[in-house]
CHARMM-style PDB file with segment names, atoms N, HN, CA, C and O in Angstrom:
ATOM      1  N   UNK     1       0.672   0.314  11.621  1.00  0.00      PROA
ATOM      2  CA  UNK     1       0.310   1.299  12.643  1.00  0.00      PROA
ATOM      3  C   UNK     1       0.819   2.686  12.251  1.00  0.00      PROA
ATOM      4  O   UNK     1       0.096   3.678  12.352  1.00  0.00      PROA
ATOM      5  N   UNK     2       2.067   2.739  11.805  1.00  0.00      PROA
ATOM      6  HN  UNK     2       2.654   1.933  11.723  1.00  0.00      PROA
ATOM      7  CA  UNK     2       2.662   4.007  11.377  1.00  0.00      PROA
ATOM      8  C   UNK     2       1.897   4.590  10.196  1.00  0.00      PROA
ATOM      9  O   UNK     2       1.650   5.795  10.130  1.00  0.00      PROA
ATOM     10  N   UNK     3       1.520   3.703   9.252  1.00  0.00      PROA
ATOM     11  HN  UNK     3       1.720   2.725   9.306  1.00  0.00      PROA
ATOM     12  CA  UNK     3       0.765   4.147   8.078  1.00  0.00      PROA
ATOM     13  C   UNK     3      -0.556   4.775   8.495  1.00  0.00      PROA
ATOM     14  O   UNK     3      -0.949   5.822   7.980  1.00  0.00      PROA
ATOM     15  N   UNK     4      -1.237   4.124   9.433  1.00  0.00      PROA
ATOM     16  HN  UNK     4      -0.918   3.273   9.851  1.00  0.00      PROA
ATOM     17  CA  UNK     4      -2.515   4.662   9.923  1.00  0.00      PROA
ATOM     18  C   UNK     4      -2.306   6.025  10.588  1.00  0.00      PROA
ATOM     19  O   UNK     4      -3.105   6.942  10.398  1.00  0.00      PROA
ATOM     20  N   UNK     5      -1.235   6.153  11.361  1.00  0.00      PROA
ATOM     21  HN  UNK     5      -0.586   5.408  11.516  1.00  0.00      PROA
ATOM     22  CA  UNK     5      -0.930   7.411  12.028  1.00  0.00      PROA
ATOM     23  C   UNK     5      -0.692   8.523  11.006  1.00  0.00      PROA
ATOM     24  O   UNK     5      -1.196   9.637  11.153  1.00  0.00      PROA
ATOM     25  N   UNK     6       0.085   8.201   9.969  1.00  0.00      PROA
ATOM     26  HN  UNK     6       0.494   7.297   9.850  1.00  0.00      PROA
ATOM     27  CA  UNK     6       0.355   9.195   8.925  1.00  0.00      PROA
ATOM     28  C   UNK     6      -0.927   9.599   8.214  1.00  0.00      PROA
ATOM     29  O   UNK     6      -1.141  10.773   7.912  1.00  0.00      PROA
ATOM     30  N   UNK     7      -1.781   8.606   7.948  1.00  0.00      PROA
ATOM     31  HN  UNK     7      -1.607   7.652   8.193  1.00  0.00      PROA
ATOM     32  CA  UNK     7      -3.048   8.909   7.277  1.00  0.00      PROA
ATOM     33  C   UNK     7      -3.943   9.786   8.144  1.00  0.00      PROA
ATOM     34  O   UNK     7      -4.629  10.674   7.638  1.00  0.00      PROA
ATOM     35  N   UNK     8      -3.934   9.535   9.455  1.00  0.00      PROA
ATOM     36  HN  UNK     8      -3.377   8.814   9.866  1.00  0.00      PROA
ATOM     37  CA  UNK     8      -4.746  10.366  10.354  1.00  0.00      PROA
ATOM     38  C   UNK     8      -4.222  11.797  10.378  1.00  0.00      PROA
ATOM     39  O   UNK     8      -4.997  12.753  10.410  1.00  0.00      PROA
ATOM     40  N   UNK     9      -2.892  11.935  10.363  1.00  0.00      PROA
ATOM     41  HN  UNK     9      -2.262  11.158  10.337  1.00  0.00      PROA
ATOM     42  CA  UNK     9      -2.293  13.277  10.324  1.00  0.00      PROA
ATOM     43  C   UNK     9      -2.691  13.993   9.034  1.00  0.00      PROA
ATOM     44  O   UNK     9      -3.087  15.158   9.051  1.00  0.00      PROA
ATOM     45  N   UNK    10      -2.577  13.264   7.904  1.00  0.00      PROA
ATOM     46  HN  UNK    10      -2.256  12.317   7.891  1.00  0.00      PROA
ATOM     47  CA  UNK    10      -2.947  13.846   6.608  1.00  0.00      PROA
ATOM     48  C   UNK    10      -4.432  14.162   6.541  1.00  0.00      PROA
ATOM     49  O   UNK    10      -4.842  15.136   5.911  1.00  0.00      PROA
ATOM     50  N   UNK    11      -5.239  13.326   7.199  1.00  0.00      PROA
ATOM     51  HN  UNK    11      -4.906  12.534   7.711  1.00  0.00      PROA
ATOM     52  CA  UNK    11      -6.688  13.528   7.191  1.00  0.00      PROA
ATOM     53  C   UNK    11      -7.036  14.868   7.843  1.00  0.00      PROA
ATOM     54  O   UNK    11      -7.900  15.602   7.362  1.00  0.00      PROA
ATOM     55  N   UNK    12      -6.355  15.167   8.931  1.00  0.00      PROA
ATOM     56  HN  UNK    12      -5.654  14.571   9.322  1.00  0.00      PROA
ATOM     57  CA  UNK    12      -6.612  16.455   9.598  1.00  0.00      PROA
ATOM     58  C   UNK    12      -6.198  17.613   8.692  1.00  0.00      PROA
ATOM     59  O   UNK    12      -6.856  18.652   8.656  1.00  0.00      PROA
ATOM     60  N   UNK    13      -5.103  17.419   7.964  1.00  0.00      PROA
ATOM     61  HN  UNK    13      -4.568  16.574   7.994  1.00  0.00      PROA
ATOM     62  CA  UNK    13      -4.603  18.478   7.094  1.00  0.00      PROA
ATOM     63  C   UNK    13      -5.531  18.686   5.895  1.00  0.00      PROA
ATOM     64  O   UNK    13      -5.851  19.820   5.541  1.00  0.00      PROA
ATOM     65  N   UNK    14      -5.959  17.591   5.279  1.00  0.00      PROA
ATOM     66  HN  UNK    14      -5.699  16.669   5.567  1.00  0.00      PROA
ATOM     67  CA  UNK    14      -6.750  17.694   4.051  1.00  0.00      PROA
ATOM     68  C   UNK    14      -8.252  17.518   4.277  1.00  0.00      PROA
ATOM     69  O   UNK    14      -9.036  17.570   3.329  1.00  0.00      PROA
ATOM     70  N   UNK    15      -8.653  17.306   5.545  1.00  0.00      PROA
ATOM     71  HN  UNK    15      -8.017  17.263   6.315  1.00  0.00      PROA
ATOM     72  CA  UNK    15     -10.072  17.165   5.865  1.00  0.00      PROA
ATOM     73  C   UNK    15     -10.707  15.958   5.162  1.00  0.00      PROA
ATOM     74  O   UNK    15     -11.794  16.064   4.594  1.00  0.00      PROA
ATOM     75  N   UNK    16     -10.022  14.819   5.205  1.00  0.00      PROA
ATOM     76  HN  UNK    16      -9.139  14.732   5.667  1.00  0.00      PROA
ATOM     77  CA  UNK    16     -10.526  13.615   4.546  1.00  0.00      PROA
ATOM     78  C   UNK    16     -11.485  12.858   5.461  1.00  0.00      PROA
ATOM     79  O   UNK    16     -11.378  12.915   6.686  1.00  0.00      PROA
ATOM     80  N   UNK    17     -12.420  12.151   4.840  1.00  0.00      PROA
ATOM     81  HN  UNK    17     -12.508  12.104   3.845  1.00  0.00      PROA
ATOM     82  CA  UNK    17     -13.344  11.323   5.617  1.00  0.00      PROA
ATOM     83  C   UNK    17     -12.695   9.980   5.919  1.00  0.00      PROA
ATOM     84  O   UNK    17     -11.815   9.548   5.174  1.00  0.00      PROA
ATOM     85  N   UNK    18     -13.106   9.305   6.995  1.00  0.00      PROA
ATOM     86  HN  UNK    18     -13.821   9.656   7.600  1.00  0.00      PROA
ATOM     87  CA  UNK    18     -12.544   7.976   7.325  1.00  0.00      PROA
ATOM     88  C   UNK    18     -12.717   6.965   6.191  1.00  0.00      PROA
ATOM     89  O   UNK    18     -11.849   6.118   5.981  1.00  0.00      PROA
ATOM     90  N   UNK    19     -13.829   7.046   5.462  1.00  0.00      PROA
ATOM     91  HN  UNK    19     -14.534   7.734   5.633  1.00  0.00      PROA
ATOM     92  CA  UNK    19     -14.046   6.105   4.348  1.00  0.00      PROA
ATOM     93  C   UNK    19     -12.962   6.283   3.288  1.00  0.00      PROA
ATOM     94  O   UNK    19     -12.457   5.306   2.735  1.00  0.00      PROA
ATOM     95  N   UNK    20     -12.620   7.508   3.018  1.00  0.00      PROA
ATOM     96  HN  UNK    20     -13.031   8.301   3.467  1.00  0.00      PROA
ATOM     97  CA  UNK    20     -11.598   7.796   2.009  1.00  0.00      PROA
ATOM     98  C   UNK    20     -10.235   7.265   2.450  1.00  0.00      PROA
ATOM     99  O   UNK    20      -9.475   6.722   1.649  1.00  0.00      PROA
ATOM    100  N   UNK    21      -9.943   7.434   3.745  1.00  0.00      PROA
ATOM    101  HN  UNK    21     -10.561   7.875   4.396  1.00  0.00      PROA
ATOM    102  CA  UNK    21      -8.681   6.911   4.288  1.00  0.00      PROA
ATOM    103  C   UNK    21      -8.654   5.388   4.152  1.00  0.00      PROA
ATOM    104  O   UNK    21      -7.628   4.805   3.800  1.00  0.00      PROA
ATOM    105  N   UNK    22      -9.797   4.751   4.437  1.00  0.00      PROA
ATOM    106  HN  UNK    22     -10.630   5.225   4.724  1.00  0.00      PROA
ATOM    107  CA  UNK    22      -9.893   3.296   4.343  1.00  0.00      PROA
ATOM    108  C   UNK    22      -9.607   2.831   2.915  1.00  0.00      PROA
ATOM    109  O   UNK    22      -8.879   1.861   2.709  1.00  0.00      PROA
ATOM    110  N   UNK    23     -10.179   3.522   1.936  1.00  0.00      PROA
ATOM    111  HN  UNK    23     -10.771   4.310   2.103  1.00  0.00      PROA
ATOM    112  CA  UNK    23      -9.946   3.179   0.524  1.00  0.00      PROA
ATOM    113  C   UNK    23      -8.474   3.374   0.168  1.00  0.00      PROA
ATOM    114  O   UNK    23      -7.878   2.539  -0.512  1.00  0.00      PROA
ATOM    115  N   UNK    24      -7.893   4.479   0.629  1.00  0.00      PROA
ATOM    116  HN  UNK    24      -8.377   5.157   1.182  1.00  0.00      PROA
ATOM    117  CA  UNK    24      -6.471   4.734   0.365  1.00  0.00      PROA
ATOM    118  C   UNK    24      -5.598   3.625   0.932  1.00  0.00      PROA
ATOM    119  O   UNK    24      -4.662   3.164   0.279  1.00  0.00      PROA
ATOM    120  N   UNK    25      -5.913   3.197   2.163  1.00  0.00      PROA
ATOM    121  HN  UNK    25      -6.673   3.571   2.693  1.00  0.00      PROA
ATOM    122  CA  UNK    25      -5.155   2.109   2.786  1.00  0.00      PROA
ATOM    123  C   UNK    25      -5.237   0.844   1.941  1.00  0.00      PROA
ATOM    124  O   UNK    25      -4.222   0.187   1.708  1.00  0.00      PROA
ATOM    125  N   UNK    26      -6.438   0.497   1.481  1.00  0.00      PROA
ATOM    126  HN  UNK    26      -7.262   1.030   1.671  1.00  0.00      PROA
ATOM    127  CA  UNK    26      -6.619  -0.717   0.685  1.00  0.00      PROA
ATOM    128  C   UNK    26      -5.856  -0.633  -0.625  1.00  0.00      PROA
ATOM    129  O   UNK    26      -5.213  -1.603  -1.027  1.00  0.00      PROA
ATOM    130  N   UNK    27      -5.918   0.504  -1.293  1.00  0.00      PROA
ATOM    131  HN  UNK    27      -6.440   1.292  -0.966  1.00  0.00      PROA
ATOM    132  CA  UNK    27      -5.194   0.673  -2.558  1.00  0.00      PROA
ATOM    133  C   UNK    27      -3.699   0.524  -2.324  1.00  0.00      PROA
ATOM    134  O   UNK    27      -2.999  -0.108  -3.116  1.00  0.00      PROA
ATOM    135  N   UNK    28      -3.208   1.112  -1.225  1.00  0.00      PROA
ATOM    136  HN  UNK    28      -3.777   1.625  -0.582  1.00  0.00      PROA
ATOM    137  CA  UNK    28      -1.789   1.026  -0.908  1.00  0.00      PROA
ATOM    138  C   UNK    28      -1.361  -0.421  -0.716  1.00  0.00      PROA
ATOM    139  O   UNK    28      -0.345  -0.846  -1.265  1.00  0.00      PROA
ATOM    140  N   UNK    29      -2.136  -1.187   0.066  1.00  0.00      PROA
ATOM    141  HN  UNK    29      -2.962  -0.842   0.512  1.00  0.00      PROA
ATOM    142  CA  UNK    29      -1.750  -2.570   0.350  1.00  0.00      PROA
ATOM    143  C   UNK    29      -1.852  -3.433  -0.898  1.00  0.00      PROA
ATOM    144  O   UNK    29      -1.019  -4.316  -1.101  1.00  0.00      PROA
ATOM    145  N   UNK    30      -2.866  -3.197  -1.750  1.00  0.00      PROA
ATOM    146  HN  UNK    30      -3.543  -2.480  -1.585  1.00  0.00      PROA
ATOM    147  CA  UNK    30      -3.002  -3.975  -2.982  1.00  0.00      PROA
ATOM    148  C   UNK    30      -1.802  -3.733  -3.892  1.00  0.00      PROA
ATOM    149  O   UNK    30      -1.238  -4.688  -4.425  1.00  0.00      PROA
ATOM    150  N   UNK    31      -1.400  -2.477  -4.080  1.00  0.00      PROA
ATOM    151  HN  UNK    31      -1.858  -1.701  -3.646  1.00  0.00      PROA
ATOM    152  CA  UNK    31      -0.250  -2.184  -4.944  1.00  0.00      PROA
ATOM    153  C   UNK    31       1.024  -2.760  -4.342  1.00  0.00      PROA
ATOM    154  O   UNK    31       1.909  -3.216  -5.065  1.00  0.00      PROA
ATOM    155  N   UNK    32       1.115  -2.739  -2.991  1.00  0.00      PROA
ATOM    156  HN  UNK    32       0.396  -2.369  -2.403  1.00  0.00      PROA
ATOM    157  CA  UNK    32       2.289  -3.275  -2.311  1.00  0.00      PROA
ATOM    158  C   UNK    32       2.412  -4.772  -2.581  1.00  0.00      PROA
ATOM    159  O   UNK    32       3.503  -5.265  -2.872  1.00  0.00      PROA
ATOM    160  N   UNK    33       1.285  -5.504  -2.484  1.00  0.00      PROA
ATOM    161  HN  UNK    33       0.399  -5.104  -2.248  1.00  0.00      PROA
ATOM    162  CA  UNK    33       1.333  -6.946  -2.704  1.00  0.00      PROA
ATOM    163  C   UNK    33       1.584  -7.285  -4.163  1.00  0.00      PROA
ATOM    164  O   UNK    33       2.247  -8.280  -4.453  1.00  0.00      PROA
ATOM    165  N   UNK    34       1.071  -6.482  -5.090  1.00  0.00      PROA
ATOM    166  HN  UNK    34       0.532  -5.673  -4.854  1.00  0.00      PROA
ATOM    167  CA  UNK    34       1.345  -6.703  -6.510  1.00  0.00      PROA
ATOM    168  C   UNK    34       2.840  -6.531  -6.769  1.00  0.00      PROA
ATOM    169  O   UNK    34       3.439  -7.315  -7.506  1.00  0.00      PROA
ATOM    170  N   UNK    35       3.448  -5.498  -6.160  1.00  0.00      PROA
ATOM    171  HN  UNK    35       2.962  -4.861  -5.562  1.00  0.00      PROA
ATOM    172  CA  UNK    35       4.890  -5.293  -6.298  1.00  0.00      PROA
ATOM    173  C   UNK    35       5.664  -6.485  -5.754  1.00  0.00      PROA
ATOM    174  O   UNK    35       6.610  -6.952  -6.388  1.00  0.00      PROA
ATOM    175  N   UNK    36       5.268  -6.983  -4.580  1.00  0.00      PROA
ATOM    176  HN  UNK    36       4.499  -6.603  -4.065  1.00  0.00      PROA
ATOM    177  CA  UNK    36       5.936  -8.148  -3.995  1.00  0.00      PROA
ATOM    178  C   UNK    36       5.834  -9.343  -4.935  1.00  0.00      PROA
ATOM    179  O   UNK    36       6.804 -10.073  -5.135  1.00  0.00      PROA
ATOM    180  N   UNK    37       4.636  -9.536  -5.516  1.00  0.00      PROA
ATOM    181  HN  UNK    37       3.848  -8.942  -5.354  1.00  0.00      PROA
ATOM    182  CA  UNK    37       4.407 -10.657  -6.422  1.00  0.00      PROA
ATOM    183  C   UNK    37       5.300 -10.537  -7.652  1.00  0.00      PROA
ATOM    184  O   UNK    37       5.905 -11.520  -8.080  1.00  0.00      PROA
ATOM    185  N   UNK    38       5.384  -9.339  -8.221  1.00  0.00      PROA
ATOM    186  HN  UNK    38       4.892  -8.541  -7.874  1.00  0.00      PROA
ATOM    187  CA  UNK    38       6.219  -9.131  -9.407  1.00  0.00      PROA
ATOM    188  C   UNK    38       7.684  -9.380  -9.103  1.00  0.00      PROA
ATOM    189  O   UNK    38       8.385 -10.003  -9.901  1.00  0.00      PROA
ATOM    190  N   UNK    39       8.154  -8.904  -7.962  1.00  0.00      PROA
ATOM    191  HN  UNK    39       7.585  -8.398  -7.314  1.00  0.00      PROA
ATOM    192  CA  UNK    39       9.557  -9.133  -7.576  1.00  0.00      PROA
ATOM    193  C   UNK    39       9.798 -10.628  -7.370  1.00  0.00      PROA
ATOM    194  O   UNK    39      10.830 -11.158  -7.781  1.00  0.00      PROA
ATOM    195  N   UNK    40       8.839 -11.304  -6.732  1.00  0.00      PROA
ATOM    196  HN  UNK    40       8.000 -10.874  -6.399  1.00  0.00      PROA
ATOM    197  CA  UNK    40       8.961 -12.742  -6.507  1.00  0.00      PROA
ATOM    198  C   UNK    40       9.055 -13.507  -7.812  1.00  0.00      PROA
ATOM    199  O   UNK    40       9.890 -14.400  -7.956  1.00  0.00      PROA
ATOM    200  N   UNK    41       8.193 -13.156  -8.774  1.00  0.00      PROA
ATOM    201  HN  UNK    41       7.514 -12.431  -8.657  1.00  0.00      PROA
ATOM    202  CA  UNK    41       8.215 -13.826 -10.079  1.00  0.00      PROA
ATOM    203  C   UNK    41       9.542 -13.573 -10.782  1.00  0.00      PROA
ATOM    204  O   UNK    41      10.098 -14.481 -11.401  1.00  0.00      PROA
ATOM    205  N   UNK    42      10.055 -12.350 -10.691  1.00  0.00      PROA
ATOM    206  HN  UNK    42       9.604 -11.613 -10.188  1.00  0.00      PROA
ATOM    207  CA  UNK    42      11.330 -12.002 -11.306  1.00  0.00      PROA
ATOM    208  C   UNK    42      12.453 -12.853 -10.724  1.00  0.00      PROA
ATOM    209  O   UNK    42      13.286 -13.380 -11.461  1.00  0.00      PROA
ATOM    210  N   UNK    43      12.473 -12.984  -9.397  1.00  0.00      PROA
ATOM    211  HN  UNK    43      11.797 -12.555  -8.799  1.00  0.00      PROA
ATOM    212  CA  UNK    43      13.517 -13.768  -8.727  1.00  0.00      PROA
ATOM    213  C   UNK    43      13.416 -15.233  -9.133  1.00  0.00      PROA
ATOM    214  O   UNK    43      14.429 -15.871  -9.419  1.00  0.00      PROA
ATOM    215  N   UNK    44      12.181 -15.775  -9.159  1.00  0.00      PROA
ATOM    216  HN  UNK    44      11.358 -15.257  -8.927  1.00  0.00      PROA
ATOM    217  CA  UNK    44      11.980 -17.181  -9.539  1.00  0.00      PROA
ATOM    218  C   UNK    44      12.462 -17.418 -10.963  1.00  0.00      PROA
ATOM    219  O   UNK    44      13.169 -18.391 -11.223  1.00  0.00      PROA
ATOM    220  N   UNK    45      12.088 -16.536 -11.886  1.00  0.00      PROA
ATOM    221  HN  UNK    45      11.514 -15.745 -11.674  1.00  0.00      PROA
ATOM    222  CA  UNK    45      12.522 -16.687 -13.285  1.00  0.00      PROA
ATOM    223  C   UNK    45      14.034 -16.580 -13.395  1.00  0.00      PROA
ATOM    224  O   UNK    45      14.663 -17.322 -14.149  1.00  0.00      PROA
ATOM    225  N   UNK    46      14.615 -15.654 -12.640  1.00  0.00      PROA
ATOM    226  HN  UNK    46      14.104 -15.052 -12.027  1.00  0.00      PROA
ATOM    227  CA  UNK    46      16.064 -15.455 -12.679  1.00  0.00      PROA
ATOM    228  C   UNK    46      16.796 -16.707 -12.197  1.00  0.00      PROA
ATOM    229  O   UNK    46      17.810 -17.099 -12.773  1.00  0.00      PROA
ATOM    230  N   UNK    47      16.278 -17.332 -11.138  1.00  0.00      PROA
ATOM    231  HN  UNK    47      15.454 -17.014 -10.670  1.00  0.00      PROA
ATOM    232  CA  UNK    47      16.902 -18.547 -10.601  1.00  0.00      PROA
ATOM    233  C   UNK    47      16.751 -19.698 -11.594  1.00  0.00      PROA
ATOM    234  O   UNK    47      17.689 -20.463 -11.819  1.00  0.00      PROA
ATOM    235  N   UNK    48      15.549 -19.814 -12.191  1.00  0.00      PROA
ATOM    236  HN  UNK    48      14.787 -19.192 -12.009  1.00  0.00      PROA
ATOM    237  CA  UNK    48      15.300 -20.913 -13.130  1.00  0.00      PROA
ATOM    238  C   UNK    48      16.139 -20.768 -14.394  1.00  0.00      PROA
ATOM    239  O   UNK    48      16.592 -21.767 -14.954  1.00  0.00      PROA
ATOM    240  N   UNK    49      16.347 -19.544 -14.846  1.00  0.00      PROA
ATOM    241  HN  UNK    49      15.979 -18.733 -14.392  1.00  0.00      PROA
ATOM    242  CA  UNK    49      17.152 -19.328 -16.056  1.00  0.00      PROA
ATOM    243  C   UNK    49      18.633 -19.296 -15.670  1.00  0.00      PROA
ATOM    244  OT1 UNK    49      19.493 -19.125 -16.534  1.00  0.00      PROA
TER     245      UNK     49
END
């Protein structure tokens, strides 16, 4: 919810279209989950070794 609010604030500042905000949100969440996955793999390998 906070992320959406920040994006709406930025949209007014930079005059972004809703489609662009939607794409930005998706890119953000995809990179976030990739980071979580990498950290998870690191922890699993660390425990196994």
